[in-house]
TIFIBA-348187 format. One record per residue: residue in one letter; z negated, x, y negated of N, C-alpha, C, O in turn. Coordinates in pm, whole numbers, plus 32768, in hexadecimal, padded with zeros to 4 digits. Each point is the difference from the previous one (the first is absolute). Layout:
N
aZXYZXYZXYZXY
...
//
This chain:
412
m84857CA373F77FC97F98803A80267FE1808880687FBF8002
n7F6A80588067803F7FFF809880117F777FFA7FB87FA97FCE
a80C78050807980107F5F80327FBC7FD1803B7FF07F897FE4
h7FE0809780617F7C7FD8806D7F8D7FC57FC47FA67FD08045
f805980347F457F507FB07FF0807B7F917F6D7FDC7F917FD8
k807C809C800780237F8D7FA980217F3F801C7FE57FA27FB7
v8049806180A57FDF7F6480667FCA7FD280477FCC806F8012
p80047F5580337FA27FBF802C80828007809680477F9C7FFB
r7FE280CE808D804F7FFA803580227F4C806780607FEA8049
i7F2B7FB37F9480237F8E805A802F7FB57F977FD97F8C8011
i8061807C7F9580887FCA7F97804E8034800080567FC47FBF
g7FE180CB807B80378049803C807B7FC8808180797FEE8012
l7F0780098030803D7FEA809380327F367FF5806B7FD08026
c7F457FFB7FAE801F7F4D7FC3809480217FDD80557FB88033
a7FCF80A97F8080887FFE7FC2806C7FF3806480587FB08020
a7F6980E9800E8089804180557FDC7F9880B5802980358067
a7F8B7F3F7FA17FF77FAC806080517F9C7FE780367FC1805A
m7FDB80247F1880767FB47FA9807E8036802380627FC08027
l7F9480C17FC780A87FED7FDE8018804780AA807480288008
a7F4A7FEC806580217FCB8084802B7FA7801680737FFF802E
g7F4B7F927FBE80287F8B800E80657FD37FBF80147F898014
c803680AE7FA2808F7FF67FBB806B804D801F807180087FD0
g7F43804480AD80AC804280117FD180958002802E80488059
a7F877FE67F59801780977FA77FC7803680637FB97FB48042
d804E80CE7FE67FBE808280597F7F80227FCD800A80697FC0
a7F697F6280407F9E803D7F967FCF805F80787FF97FE38077
p7FD680D87F267FB4806B804A7FBE7FB5807B80007F878011
p7FD580C680307F5F7FD080547FBD80147FAE8021804F7FA7
a7F367F5880577FBD803E7F927F6E807380217F9B80307FCC
l80D07FCD80DB7F5F80B78007808080338085802F7FB88057
e7FEE80E07F8C8020801E80757F9F8081801F7FB480387FB1
v80647FE880DC7F828079803F80658030806080227FC78068
g800980A57F6A80508061806580A77F87801480557FD37FB2
d7F94802780C880A37FB4801F7FCC7F7B7FF8805A7FAF8013
l7F10800A7FD07FEF7F89802680127FAD7F73800D804B7F9F
a7FF67F398047801C7F987F8E7FC27F8C801C80017FB88064
y7FA6803D7EF380027F49800E80157FF17F767FF580357F92
e803A7F4480C380457F8F7FA47FA27FAE7FA47F8E7FD48013
s80DA80257F677F727FB27FB17FD87F8380437F8B7FDC7FF1
s80C57FDC80597FAB7F7180357F897FFF806E7FB67FA9802C
e806081107FF57F71800F80487F8A801E7FE97FA47FEB804E
v805080577F2C7F9880207F9B7FDB7FCC7F7D7FC480457FAD
l80657F29803B7FF47FCB7F7F7F557FF980017FA77FE18050
g8063803E7F547F667FDC7FAC7FB3807280047FA1800A7FB3
l8081806480B17F9D809D7FEA802780407F88806F7FFD7FCC
t7F2F803C80107FD880447F5C805F8084804D80118003807A
d802A806C7F23802B809880177FA380358060803080308067
d7F3C7FD07F877F7E8031807680337FCD80718037804D804E
r7FC27F477FCA80077FAC80788081802D804F7FFF80288075
l806E7FCC7F3B8083805780277FE0808D8040801580118078
l7FC280437F478003806B80277F9B803680508013806B803A
l7F7C7F527FD07FCF7FC380838024801380907FD88047805C
l80AA7F337F8A80177FDB80658081805C803580297FED8073
g801B80817F2D804C804B800A7F8680718036800A8002807A
e7FB780347F6D7F90807080457FEA7FD5808F800C8050805D
l7FC87F057FB880087FE98098806A7FEA80487FFC8036806F
a806A7F887F768096805680118001809F803E8007801B8078
a7FF1803C7F247FFA807D80327FA5805B806780248064803F
f7F4C7F557FBE7FB18015807D80607FD78062803A80618030
g7FF47F18800980107FD7802B80AB80398064802F7FEC8070
t7FF4805A7F1C80708042801F7FFE80B380608048803E804E
a7F517FD07F7B7FB28088802B7F9C7FDF80A77FD68059804A
v801B7F207FCC7FA17FF7809880687FE2803A7FFF80428068
a80767F6E7F93803D7FAB8019807C80AC806D800B80168079
d802980287F208037809280077FBB80698024804180677FEF
s7F2B7FB0804C7FA880208026801980AB7F8A802F806E801F
s7FA17F677F6D803380597FAC7F6D80147F8E7FF080167F88
l7FBD7FD480E87F7B7FF87F847FF780887FEE7FC380147F97
a8061805880A17FB680807FD6806180267FC57FDC80627FBE
d80CE7F7C802A803080257F8D7FDA7FC57F7E801680297F8E
l7F9D7F5380A87FE57FDC7F5F7F9A80207FC87FD77FD57F94
g7FE9809180C67F89805B7FDE7FF7807D800D7FA28040802F
r80CC7FE87FA4803C80827FDE7FCB80467F8D7FFC8077801D
p7FE97F7D7F9A7FD780117F7C7F578036800C7FCF80677FD4
w7FDF7F09808F7FAE80337FF77FC1805280767F9D80487FEF
i80AB7FA680987FEB808E8038801080817FAC7F92802D7FDF
d80BC80098000802C805A7F9F7FA580247FD17FBA8061801C
g803E7F4E7F8F7F4080347F607FC580158086800880708033
q7FCA7F427FFD7F908040808E7FFE8079804A7FA18048801F
a80C97FC17FF5802580AF80607FE2807B7F587FBE80667FED
r808C7F577FCE7FD280537F6B7F6A802F7FB57FD080647FCC
a800A7F1B80517F7C80007FE47F9A806A80497FBF805F7FD4
q804C7F6980AC7FD680608078805B80867FFE7FF9803A806C
l80487FF87F4B8028807E80577FBA80427F3B7FAE805A8010
w80607F937F967FB1800A7F9C7F81803480087FE280707FD9
r7FAB7F1980737F5F800280248027807D80877FB8805F801D
r809D7F8B800C7FED809F8050802F80A37FBC7FDA806E8028
t80607F7D7F91802280617F8A7F64804D7FC17FD680738006
r7FF37F117FBF7F9C80007FC97F99806980637FE280777FF4
a7FFD7F26806A7FC6804280617FF9806680577FA480278048
q80D580047FA68004809580227FD880747F977FBB8062801A
q80807F7C7F667FC1804B7F997F4F800A801A7FBC8062801F
v80267F317FCC7F64801E80057FFE80898082800E80737FD6
l7FE07F7680C57FF880358035804880777FD47FB980427FB4
d80B77FF0805F8038807A7FDA7FA480657F8B7FF7807A7FF7
s7FC77F127FB37F9B803E7F947F7F803B800D7FC180337FA4
a80127FC380E87F7F7FE6802A802C805980777FA28032803D
g80BF7FE57FE6801C8088806E7FFB7FB28090800F80428067
v7FDD7F2B7F9F7FEC7FC2807280938056803F804D80377FB2
g7FCD7FC8810280608030803D800C7F7D80547FD77F8D7FEF
e808180BD808680337F87806B7F787FF7806D7FD37F96802E
e800280DD7FEB7F77802280417FBB7F75800B7FF17FB48060
v7FE880437F1C7F957F9A7FDA804E7F6880147FC67F98801F
l809F80737FD0806E7F6780007FDD801580A97FB27FC3804A
r807D80777FC37FF07FD680D17F92800A80477FEC7FF9807A
a7FC1801B7F1B7F3C7FD7805B7FE97F747FE57FBB7FB28042
r809380337F427FBB7FA67FC7807B7F6180727FD47F95802B
y80A280987FDE80647FA980677FA47FE280947FFB7FA98056
r7FD080BB7F927FF1800980BE7F7F7FC8802B7FDD80078076
t7FC67FB57F167F997FB47FFA801F7F607FF07FBC7FA3802C
e809D80597F9D80487F6F800180757FFC7FFE802A7FEE7F8E
p8062802080F880637FEB8004805F7F7A7FEA7FF77FA2804F
e8057805B7F5280517F847FFD802A7FD18069802A804F8056
l7FD87EFD7FC88054800B804C807F7F8C7FEE80067FAB7FA7
e804D806780B680677FA17FFC80007F9180AE801480158077
l7FCD7F807F3980227F79805F80987FD5801280567FF37FA9
t7FB17FFB80E380667F82801E7FDA7F92803D7FD480058073
v80387F877F487FB97F9D7FFF80767F6B80408078800A7FEA
r7F607F98804D80327F9780387F8C7F7E7FC17F877FF88017
h80CF7FAC7F957F8C7F887FE6804A7F9F7FE9807880047FE3
l7F3F7F9A802B80357F627FA57F707FE37FB87F9280358008
l80B57F407F9A7FF57FE37F8A7FF77F638000805C7FBA802B
v7F3A801A7FA680207F717FF17FDE80097F2C7F9E801E7FBB
f80DB7FBC802B7F9880127F6C7FC67F777FC480337F907FFB
s7F4B80A47FD77F867FB27F9E7FBB80627F9D7FA980548018
a80A47F847F517FA0801A7FA37F607FE77FF47FD07F98802C
r7FE080CC7F987F817FE080167FC67F657F9C7F8E7FD37FFE
y80ED7FF87FB77FD47FBE7F8D80217F6D805A7FD27F977FD3
e8077806880A080047F76801E7F957FC1802C7F8D802B7FEE
t808C7F7780477F7C7F9B80267FC3802D806C802B80668035
d7F8C7F6D7FEE7FA0801880A6804F7FD8803A803C8060802F
r80007F247FFD80237FBB8085808580377FFB80427FDD8062
t801B80917F248059804680157FEF806C805E803D800B806A
r7F6F80417F697FB48069803D80007FF9806D8049804D803F
a7F657F5380037FC37FF7804180887FD480957FF6801E8077
a806E7F9F7F4E80967FF38038804D805A8031803D8000806A
a7FBE80517F408021809280117FE1805F8046804980388052
r7EEC7FF67F7E7FD280698097803E7FA3804C80758022800E
g7F6A7F53803E800D7FCC80938079802F803C801280138078
k805380017F1480A8801E80187FDF809D8046801280238074
a7FD180077F4E801680B180227F8480008053800C805D8050
e7F6B7F577FC57FCC7FFD809880467FF980937FF3803E806A
a805D7F567F6580327FEE8084808E80158028803D7FC9805B
a7FF780AA7F378061805880237F9E80758068801D800D8077
l7F6580477F457FA280498016800E7FDF8097803D8049804E
a7F7C7F327FDC80137FE6809A804D7FE580527FF47FED8079
r807280137F3380807FFF807E802480A380228045802F805A
i7F8280027F54803A80B97FF37F808029809B800B8037806E
q7FA37F987F587F64802E808980347FB580737FE78030806F
a80597F6A7F8C800D7FB3809680808073803E8011800E8079
g803C80387F2680608063802580927FEF7FF08057803B8041
e7FBC7F6E7F6080577FFB7FC8802780777FB57FA180367FC8
p80E980108022802C80617FC77FD480017F6D80287FA17FBE
f7F9080B480077FFA7FEA7F60808580067FAC7FFC7FC37F95
a807280788089808480067FC3801A7F64800D7FDA7FC57F9C
r805E7FE980C77FE47F7F803A7FD57FB17F7180457FDB7FA2
v7F31801C80777FC07FB07FB27FEF80037F5C7FD37FA67FBA
a806280E3801B7FDA80137FA180B17FD57FB880077FAA7FA7
a803A807A8073809C7FD07FE27FE77F66800880317FC77F9F
e7F8A7FDC80C280207F7380087F8A7FB77F6180167F9F7FB7
v7F6F80CA80497FAE7FC67FB8800380317F7B800F7FA77FAD
s7FE480EE80187FFD80077F9580657FED7FAF80748027800E
e7F577F957F93802B7FEA7F678028805F7FC280707FD77FDF
e7F8880837FFD801D80A57FC980B58003802C80348006806F
p80167FF07EEF8081800B8016804380738045800780747FD7
g802C7F5580A58059806E803C7FB0804F8087802380578050
a7F697F617F9E7F9E8002809E80677FCE807580058037806E
e80297F887F7B805A7FC3805A8059807B808F7FF18006807A
s806F80517F1D8056806C80137F8F806F803C7FF5801F8077
r7FCA800A7F2D7F9E806980077F8A7FF780897FBC805D802C
e80477F0380087F517FF280397FB080207FE87FA28020804A
g80697FE67F1A7F4B80257FAE800C8095802B7F9780358024
l80D780117FDC7FF0809B7FC87FF2802A7F9280617FF77FB4
l7F34803D8021802180437F62802E808B800E800F803A806B
t80047FF77F22801D80A480057F7380237FEE7FA87FC37FC4
p805480D180917FB5804A7FEA7FA880147F6F803E80067F96
g7F288003806D7FB57FFB7F8E7F9F80627FF57FCE80328065
r800080007EEB7FAC8018800B7F967FD07F9D80307FBD7FA5
e7F3F805780557FA97FCB7F8A803080037FA4803180627FC7
g7FCB7F1D801180517FE57F8980947FA2800580247FBA7FA2
a801B805380CC806C7FCB802F7FD87F46801980567FA88003
w7F3A8049800A7FEC7F8E804E7F707FD07F977FBF80597FC8
v801D7F1480297F817FFC7F937F96801E8076801680128078
s7F8A7FEE7F537F5F80498036800A7FC88070803B802F8062
e7F7F7F4F7F957FFC7FC9809480637FF180897FD87FE78072
f80A7802E7F68804A801680727FDD8072801E7FAC80138057
w809D806B7F557F9B80AA80217F938000806C8006801D8077
a7FA17FBF7F447F607FED804880227FB680B87FBE80178066
a80997FAB7F8F800D7FA8806A8043806980747FE080078077
a808E804F7F3C805D803780707FA8809780258000803B806C
t7FBA7FEA7F1B7FDD807D805C7F697FFC80537FCB80688026
a80077F2E7FEC7FAB7FD68065802A7FEB80727FC17FDF8064
l80EA80407F8880137FB0809C802E807A80408032804E7FAF
a7FCD7FE080DC8040805B805A809E7FD4801B80167F8A801C
p803180B27FE080817FD4804580007F6280727FB07FC58047
d80C780317F9680107F8D80577F967F57800A800F7F9A8044
e7F7380967F3F7FC67FB6800A7FFE7F9A7F96803A80127F94
i7F787F71808E80387FB47FBA7F647F997F837F957FC98018
s809A80467FA37F907FCB7FA67FE97F67800580527FB18030
p7F0B801E7F857FF37FA9800F805C7F967F4A803B80397FA5
v7FB17F58806380407FD17F88800380117F9B7FEA7F957FC7
v803280F67FC07FEA80347F8F802C7FA97FA0806F7FCB800B
e7F2E80187F7A801C7FE37F9C8012804B7F6C7FAA80467FCB
t80DE7F9A7FFE800B80447F97801E7F9E7F747FF57F858003
q802C80BD7F9480767FC27FA080447FA57FFC7FFB7F9F7FB4
y8065808080BC80637FB7802F7FFA7F79806E80427F988001
g7F48809C805F80007FAB805F7FBC803F807F7FC3806B8001
f80517F3B80737FBD803580538070802C809F805D7FC9803C
h7F4780D07FD38081802C802E7FB8803180A67F8B7FF58022
v80C4802F80157FE0802B80AA805780BC800E8074801D7FE1
l7F2F8034804F805F808C7FE0801E802680887FDC7FA28047
r805580BB80017FF9804E803B803A80967FE5807180187FD5
l7F2A804B804C8039808C7FC58053802280727FEE7FD38071
e807B808B7F69805C7FFC80477FD780D180557FE980418066
a80287FC37F157FF780997FE17F9480367F9180007FCA7F92
r7F9E80A8808C7FB2805A7F84802F80887FFC7FD8804D8057
d80667FD17F65803F809A7FE07FA5804B7F8F7FD97FB77FA4
t800580BD805A7FBF808E7F9580987FF37FAB806B7FFC803D
v7F8C7FFF7F2D806C803C7FBE7FCC80B07FE17F9180348008
a80DC7FF87FDA7FF6807580187FB280757F8580187FC47F97
f7FAD80A0804B7FA97FFF7F7A809F80247F9B7FFC80067F85
e8067800980B98069802D7F7880147F907FE0803A7FFF7F94
e7FB87FB4808A80497F5C7FF37F917FC37FAB801D7FBC7F9D
a7F52805D808C7FB37FC67FB37FAD80177F8F7FB57FB07FC8
r806D810A800E7FCB80367FA37FEA7FD87F5F7F99800B7FBD
p80D57FCA80227FF97FBC7F8D7F567F9C80147F8C80137FD9
r80AB7F9A80697F6E7FA57FF27F8B8059803E7F9D7FC38029
i806480947FDD7F6A807D800A7FD980337F8E7F8E80087FD2
a80DC801B80007FFA805B7FA27F997F957F797F9D800A7FB8
l80D67F93806E7FB17F6B7F717F75801C80177FC180427FAD
e80007F8C80CB7FA67FD580367FAD808E7FF77F8C7FD88006
v806E80AA7FEF7FB680477FD2800480377F827FA780547FEF
a80B17F967FA17FF280037F957FB07FC37FAD7FCD80307F9B
e801E7F1D80A97FBC7FBF7FBD7F7E800D803C7FB37FB97FBF
l8014807E80987FAA80417FDF7FAE806E7FB27F8A80247FFC
m810780097FBB7FCE808E7FD07FF67FBD7F5E7FCF80427FA5
g805B7F50804B7FFA7FCA7F8A806B7F7D7FD77FE37F9F7FBB
f80848077807680A27FFC7FD0800A7F5D800F7FF77FB68062
r801E80327F14803B7F6B7FEA8053800A7FF5804080637FDC
d7FFE7ED4805D80807FFA80118043800E7F8F7FBF80117F99
f80DA7FEC8062802F80097F9E809B7FAC801680378007806E
s7FF87FBE7F3C80637F998022806F80477FB17FDB80607FBC
v80A97F808042807980127FC47FEF80087F6A801780617FB8
d7FC67F44802D7FB37FF47F577FE980647FE4802680147F8D
d7F89808080BF7FE8806E7FC48029805680127FB1805D7FF5
v80D87FC8802E804A803F7FE7800D80567F6980407FC87FA7
p7F8C80AD8042804480197F7F80837FE67FFE803A800D806C
l80307FBB7EF48046800E7FFE804280607FCB7FE3803A7F97
p80887FDE80BB805080747FC1802F80057F7D80247F957FCE
a7FE480DC7FEB800080207F7080A97FCD7FC380277FEF7F8C
d8019800780E380D37FDA7FED7FDC7F5F803080617FB98019
a7F36801A7FF280247F5B802E80147FA17F857FA47FC27FCA
a80CA803C801780247F9C7F87808D8019802E803B806B800E
p7FF67EF9800A80727FA8800F806480457FB57FE7805C7FB2
g807F7F7B8065808980217F91800D7FC17F778022802B7F91
s7FB97F62809C80027F9B7F767F997FA0803A7FD97FF98075
s7FF97FAA7F027F8B7FC3802C800B7F8180467FA47FC8803C
a80C980127FB880497F9B80557FCF7FE980BB7FFC7F9F804B
a7FE3810E7FC67FF6804580927F797F9A801980027FBC8066
y7F8780397F3C7FC57FAB80157FB27F7580337FA07FD0803C
g80AE80227F93802F7F3F803580507FB9807B800980588055
p802A7F487FD380097FD7805180B37FDE7FBD800A7FC97F92
d806A805A80B5808B8026800F80567FCF805F8035804C8051
p7FED7EF37FAC80347FFA805280857FFA803D80317FC98062
g8003809B7F2180AA802B80257FF18087804B8068802B8033
a7F28801D7FDA801680AB80157FD37FE180977FAA7FB78032
a80AD80997FFB803A804680A57F14802180137FA980197FAD
d80567FD480DC7F8B804480398009808E7FDF7FA080397FCB
d80E580128058801A80907FEE7FCF805D7FB37FD480728014
a80487F077F318006802F7F8E7F8A805D7FE47F917FCD7FED
v808180BF800F7F73805D7FC17FEA7FF57F7B804080167F99
l7F4D7FC180847FA180157F587FC5804F7FC97FE57FFE7F88
a7FF6806E80DD7F9880747FC47FE3804C80837FCE7FCD8064
e805A80BC7F8E7FF0804E80577FB280827FC47FF480067F85
g7FD3806980CF7FC3806D7FE77FF2804D808B800B7FB2805E
t7FE280C27FC17FE4805780437F9B7FB580517F8F7FD67FE7
g80E0802580B4801D7FB9806B7FBD7F80800E7FB47FE8805E
w806A7FB97F387FED7FB88014805F7F917F98803080307F9A
r7FE87F3E808680817FC37FB97FA87F4D801C7FC47FDD8065
v804C7FEC7F437FEB7F667FC7805F7FC77FFF803D80277F9C
d80267F5F80BB80527FD77FE67FE67F8180147F977FDC8034
r80D67FC37F9F7FDA7F697FE77FB77FDE80647F947FC77FF1
g80A3805C80907FEB7FAA80937F6980117FEC7FBC7F9A8007
l7FF780FE7FDC7F92801780387F997F8B7F657FB37FA38018
l806A80837F837FE27F937F957FF27F6A80407FA27FC17FCF
r808680198067801A7F9980267F9D7FC680827FC87F93800C
d803C80E880517F8C7FE080527F99800F7FDC7FB17FDA8055
v800380627F1E7F9480127FF67FDC7F7F7FB77F8E7FD18006
a80CD7FFC7FBB7FD97FAA7FA780147F8380427FFF7FA07FB3
a800F804A80AD7FDC7F6B80AC7F7B802B80347FD07FBE805C
l7FE580B77F6D7FA3800080347F9F7FC57F9F7F8E7FE58028
l808F800A7F737F877FDD7F9D7FEF7F66802680567FAF8022
r7F2880437FCE7FC57F507FFE80557FAD7FDB804680237FA1
y7FD47F4980A1806B7FA97FC7802A80027F3E805E801D7FB7
s7F1A7FB080407FFF7FE77F4B801A80837FCE8054800A7FA7
d7F7580588080804880847FA780B3801A80218051802F7FB0
w7FC77FAB80C3809F7FFB802280407FC57FC08075801E7FE7
q7F477F707FE5801F7F747FC5802C80627F5C80667FF07FBE
r7F3D8060802A800D80067F77805680707FE9803E800C7F97
y7FCA804E80CE805680557FFE80B67FF18006805880417FC8
r7FAC7F508093808F7FEC801F80317FBD7F5A805C80287FB9
a7F567F7E803280207FC37F5E7FE880637FA57FB77FD57FA7
g8059806A8050801180747F9D7F9E7FEC7F667FA77FAC7FF4
g807F80AA7FAB7F9D7FE27FBA7F87803E7FE27FD77FF77F8C
d7FC6806680F37F9F805080197FF3808A80197FDB80348069
p805180187F0B8049808A80097F86804980388010806B803A
d7F877F687FBA7F72805580317FE97FD880C47FAD803A8046
l80967F787FDF800D7FDB806A808480308066801880108078
h802C7FFA7F04807A8040804C7FE080BA7FF780258047805D
r7FAC7FE07F537FC6807B80117FB2801B8065801380708030
e7F907F4680087F8D7FFC805D8068802A808D800480638048
v80427F2A7FB480688020807180468071805E8008801C8077
f803280217EE68049804D80017FB78078800C805880458033
e7F587FFA7FC47FA2805C80127FB37FC880867FD8805E8045
r80127F437FE37FC37FED80858089803D806C7FEF8036806E
a80857FB37F58808C7FF5806D7FEC80BF7FE77FDE8048805E
v803B7FE57F2B7FCE809F802C7FC280458048802780618041
r7F4F7F637FB67F948056807780167FCE808F7FDE803C8066
h80627F4D7F9280447FE2808E80498062803B7FF3802D8072
a805F7FF47F328073803A8003802180BB8013805B804A8027
v7EF57FC07F947FDB809580087FBC8047808D800E806B803B
v7FAA7F2A7FD47FA7800680B680657FFD80717FF0804C805F
g80A47F3B7F9B80527FF68062805880837FDC80687FEF8040
a7FA0806B7F8D8030808980057FAD806280338035806D8017
m7F2E7F8180077FD48063803780138025808B80177FAC8057
d7FE080CE7FBF8008801380AC7F8B7FF6805D7FA3804C801C
a808C7F1780177F757FE680787FF8804D807580618002804C
a7F22804A7FD47FDF805A8038801F7FB18086802D803F8060
a7FBB7F357FAC7FD57FB5806F80517F71802480227FCA7F97
s7FF4800C80AB80507F8A80007F977F9A7FD17F867FFD8011
l80E87F937F987FEE7F9C80057FE77F8480397FB47FA47FE0
d80A6806E808580337F8D80437F987FBA801A80197F8A7FE7
p7F58808B804F7F7F7FBB80237FEE7FA17F8D80047F85800B
v7FF080A17FB77FE87FBD7F76804C7F9F7FCD7FE17F8A8007
r809F80AB7FB680847FBA80417FDD7F7580547FE37F8F7FD7
a8029809F80A07FBE7FAC80427FA07F79804080187F9D8045
a7F7D80997F7D7FB37F9E7FD27FFA7FCE7F987FBA7F9C8012
s806980687F6F80327FAD7FA880457FAA800E7FE67F917FD1
e80A2808E808780647F9F800D7FC07F74806280257F8B8004
r7F4B80D2805D7FDE7F7380507FE37FBF7FA7803F7F9B7FE3
e7F2680A37FB97FD27F7E7FAD80677FBA7FCA7FF77F868009
w808B80B67FAE80337FB67FBE80407F49803D7FFB7F8C7FD8
i804980D880BA80247F8C80337FB07F71806580187F8B8021
d7F6980F47FF07FB27F8280297FB47F867FA37FD27F958027
r803380A37F507FF47F857F7780787FC780077FFD7F867FEF
g807280AD8026805E7FA67FE07FF27F94809A80127F8A7FE2
e7FDD8084807980137FC880677FBD7F7B7FFB80227F91802A
t7F5A80A77F867F607FA0800D805A7F897FA880027F8B8025
w804C80A87F56804F7FB97FA0804B7FB1803E7FE97F887FF4
a807E80A2805B80367FB0804A80057FBB802F80677FBE7FF2
l7F398015806A7F9D7F82806F7FEB7FB97F84802E7F8F7FEE
q7F8F80AF7FBE7FAE7F617FB6808C7FE37FAE800D7F887FE8
l804780B97FF3804D7FA97FB680967FCE8047805B7FD17FBB
g7FAF804080CF80657FC180508083806B7FD680687FE37FC3
f7F6B80A6807680868053800E7FFB7FFD80677F9C7FD9803D
a80E8805880067FD080628096809D805C7FFE80687FE57FC5
p7F7E8074807F80AC8053802D806D7FA880247FFA7F88801B
g8039809F7FE380837FBF803280627F977F8F80757FDA8006
m7F3380127FAA801D7F687FC1808A7FFA7FC0801F80667FC3
s80517F1E804080527FE17FAD7FE2802F7F877F9280017FCA
r80D98029800B800780067EFF7FEB7F7280317FB2802A8056
e804F7F527FC07FFF7F827FF77F667FF2803E7FB17FCA7FB2
g801B805E80CA7F557FEA7FF87FE880187F977FEB7FA17FB5
i800A811680077FC680347FAB7FF47FAF7F8E7F9A7FE77FBF
r80E27FF1802E800F7F777F537F9D7FC8801B7F98801F7FC6
t806A7F5F80B87FCC7F8A804A7F4A80187FD67FBB7FAD7FC4
a800B80FC807B7F84802580187FE9800E7F5C7FB87FA77FD4
a806B809F7FE47FC380357F7680057F7A7FA77FB67FFB7F9E
l80AF7F8580877FC37FAD7FA17F6C7F7D80357FD77FA07FBF
r7FEB80A480FC7FB97FDC80097F9C803B7FF97F977FCB8022
a806D80967FBC7F8280677FFD7FF580037F617F94802A7FD6
l80DC7FA87FBC7FC17FFA7F7D7FD17F807FE27FD07FED7F90
s80397F8E80E47FBB7F9880047F8E7FED802C7FAA7FC57FBF
n803F807680CF7F6A800580327FBA800D7F8F801480457F9C
s7F7B7F59808A7F69800B7FCA7FAB803780597F98802F7FD0
g80777FD880A47F79803880597FC580A27FB8803B80657FDA
q7F5C7F7F802A7FB280648017802A80A57FEC800780537FA5
n80107FA680ED805C8074803A8082803C7F968006806E7FC7
a80477F398036807E80027FA4800E80397F86804B80567FD1
s7F447F537FF87FC37FF67F9E7FF580AA7FB5803B80317FA0
i7F727FFD80AD7FB580BE802F806D80327FF9801F80567FAE
a803C7F7080BA804080A57FF0808E7FF27FB2804E805E7FF7
r7FC77F327FD98080802A7F8D7F9580077FAF804D7FFA7FA0
d7F49800E802C7FAF805B7F637FE0807A8041801E80547FAB
e7FB97FE380B380038030803C80C580947FEE800380617FB4
l806F7F7480A78054801F7FE7802E802E7F8F801980777FE9
r7FF47F277FC5800C80257F7F7FEC80517FB0804F80507FCE
t7F097F9A80147FAA80527FEB802980C48031801A805D7FB3
e7FDE7FA480C57FFE8097802F80B48024802D8039806E8001
w7FE97F3E8014809C800B802680427FF87FB8804980638005
g7FE57F2F7F7580387FFE7F9E8045803F7FD180707FD57FE5
g7F71809680028063804A7FB2804480698072806280357FCD
a7F85800080D0804E801E806880577F94801F80628029803E
l7F9E7F487FA880427FB7803080B780007FBA806F800F8032
h7F577FD57F348080801A7FA7802C80877FF9806A80247FCD
r7F538017805D806380B2800380497FFE80978061804C8002
w7F8B7F7D8063801C7FFA807F80BC7F81800D8067800C8041
l7F697F8F7F5F80717F9380377FDF7FE67F347F9D7FFA7FB7
p80F97FFD803780187FB37F887FE07F757FBE80627FB67FF6
i7F4D80297FEB7FBC7F5F7FE980307FEC7F6D7FE8804B7FA1
r80697F31805C805F80057F6F80167F587FD080627FC4802D
l7F6780147F9E803B7F897FB7807380227F9B801380737FD7
p802A7F32800980987FC37FE27FD5801D7F407F9B80027FBA
g80CF800B80397FF180127F607FD080567F967FF97FE67F87
e7FE6808A80BB7F7680227F8D802580D08036803880218069
t7F9B80347F3A800B8091800C7F82801C80027FBE80027F98
r7FF98023811A7F7E80197FE07FF380647FEA8057804C802C
p7F4D7FE47F957FB480B2800180078037804F80467F9B8010
g7FBE80BC80627FC68042803A80077FA280877FA27FDE8047
d80F480017FC7803A7FC6808F800E807E80608048805B7FD5
g7F837FB5809980148075804B7F8080657FD27FEF80738028
a7FD27F547F917F8C807F7FB07FAA8035809D7FA880567FFD
//
């Protein structure tokens, strides 16, 4: 039986605190990468609350180090592989129907893809906040717009007013984006502008924005072709496919049954199974496991569920098969859009939980404790969403350990 479930941790923490009082060196009650919490700081916390504190500290570390994209690598890579598989299936449909390049080019001429360069300022305000709070946020955005309309440079006002992390140094300038890179309300507002034109205040799920269109460019057909192929295939009855629909190769079997489950001692490059053109190593298996919803990830990490272990292994094989395909078009736009979506989500949670880029390690430790105890609605929702959606990725990215136990799946 896992020692993690044998004795309430509060008893162990109290004992550790007593030993510490007698001069003995007690191990930290929680370690998160290079951060640690002593027993006196977390007395009374259950194992689950300790792990949540660890997850908050790991998230705070990613925010402080500007490493949200690194934290999200398993998800971003997964999105790219999923898109590659959809493109492959769509092309098979087109080839079977004899649809050639001239049809795709004609389709693109009717609706060319845009790439927009936008500068913006943002005043954060979630839609579930009080009317008074929302009105104050809108008022701040409207005041900034008035300054711009009166002749102040947009970049200077954005650097001063915008609450988006990094806006001050970037003066509100965003990486060029295409449809899908930004939320729909933002995209609609940006496409309605002429170059150098300023938008009215625009509301999105993040709050209130003011936009300035810096440039409007048309994407070359060759780069947009994968999207056009998908659209034409859908008009012909193509249904969307996920990576889980990839046929398993006949030789998709691990070297041993142990390969199905987590193995804390194995290196990421340990090969579990391979076939013609594809390979599953421990790192890929851990990446795929990190994409599970938190409750499923906990079951996977705890061991004892061979069906779930095999399901995750087979999903890793499918990802390996797709990843080995020769992509005819670059997946960089897919990765960029996925990374932006991931970072946007993380930056919103960071604001609600009190983390910021550049925080010191001590600042992260303190902010994580505050975030754990914060009873406000925004913080409570952010904690729940962070754990449910990113819990596995947080454990994958940074070791989160309780003392005195060997937890199945550390690093899984």
